[in-house]
N, C-alpha and C positions, 0 to 999 in steps of 0.2 A: 904477616897479616897485612892486608891492604886496607888502608884507611879510606873510607868513602866520604868525601867531602864535596861541597859544591864545586870546588876548584878541580877535583880529580874526576868528577862524574862524567864530563864529556869524553875524557880519554878512556874511561872504563866502558862507556857505551860504544865508542868507536872500536875498541878492542873486541867487544862481544860481536859487533856487526861484522867486522873483518873475519873473525873466527867462523861465524855461522855461514857467511857467504863462501869463504874459502873451503870449508868442509863440504858444503853443498857442491861446489864446482869440482873438487877432486873426486868426490864420490861419483858424480855423474860421469866424469872423464874415465874413471876406472871401470865402472859397471855398465856403461851404456854407449859412450861415444865411439865413433868409428876411427878415431885417431890411431894410426897403425901400431905404435908401441902398446897402446891399451888393448887393442884387438889381439895382438900377439900374446900379451900377458894373460888375458882371459882364456885364450885357447890353450896356452901352455898349462895354466892352472887347472883347467878342466881335464886335460890329459893326465896330469899328476894325481888328481883327486877323483878320478872317474869312479862313480858309484858310491862315494862317501858323502857324509853330511857336510864336509868341508867344501864340496864343489860349489855350493851356493855363495860362498863368501865373496867372490868377486863378480857375481852376476845378480845379486840381490841388493837393492838400494838400502833396505832396512838392515841387512846383515853387515854390509860394508861401512855404512855411515858411522856406526858406533866406534869401529876401529880407527877410522880416519879422524873422528873427533878425539879419540884417546891420543893419537899422535899429535894433534894440534895442541891439546892441553899439555901433553908432556913436553913439547918443545917450548910452550909458553912458560912452563915451570922452570925449564933450563934457562930461559931468557931472564929470569929473575936473579940469576947468579952469575951469568957471563954476558958481557956487553956484546960480544960477537954473536951470541945466540939470539939476543934481542934484535939486532939488525937482521939476522937471517930469518927470524920469525916474521918480522914486518915485511920483508921483501918477498918471501915465499908465499905466505898466506895472503898478503896484500895483493900480490900479482894475481893469485887465483880469484880473489874477491872481485877485483877489477875486471878480470877476464870473464866473470860470470855476469856482472851487471852491464858491462858495455854492450854486449850483443842484444840484451833485452831492450836497451835504449835505442839501439840502431834499428831493430825490427819495428819499433813503435814510433819512430821519428817522423813518419808520414812521407818519407821519400818516395821516389819512383819505384814501382815494382818491376 
């Protein structure tokens, strides 16, 4: 059980923010982006599941985000028991979160078009 105190609240909020942004970024990368490995995976998945309900899993934001969130929460739970998993969680999901926020800032920074 996690004790929520005024001292632990900032870390809990940071963890929730990193998780939400990381899940959003990975979902977008897998379901929409033109990143070649993601495109390859979507095309391969579509061939394997042609004509079945499973076909939407990697092409629908709503369908995929639940499973990405489940992976995020699952790895967070593992991080409660293993120090290496905690480091891996923060590095992986933190990099995804930063990779989602940074382009939003760059696009809106008022630089030259």
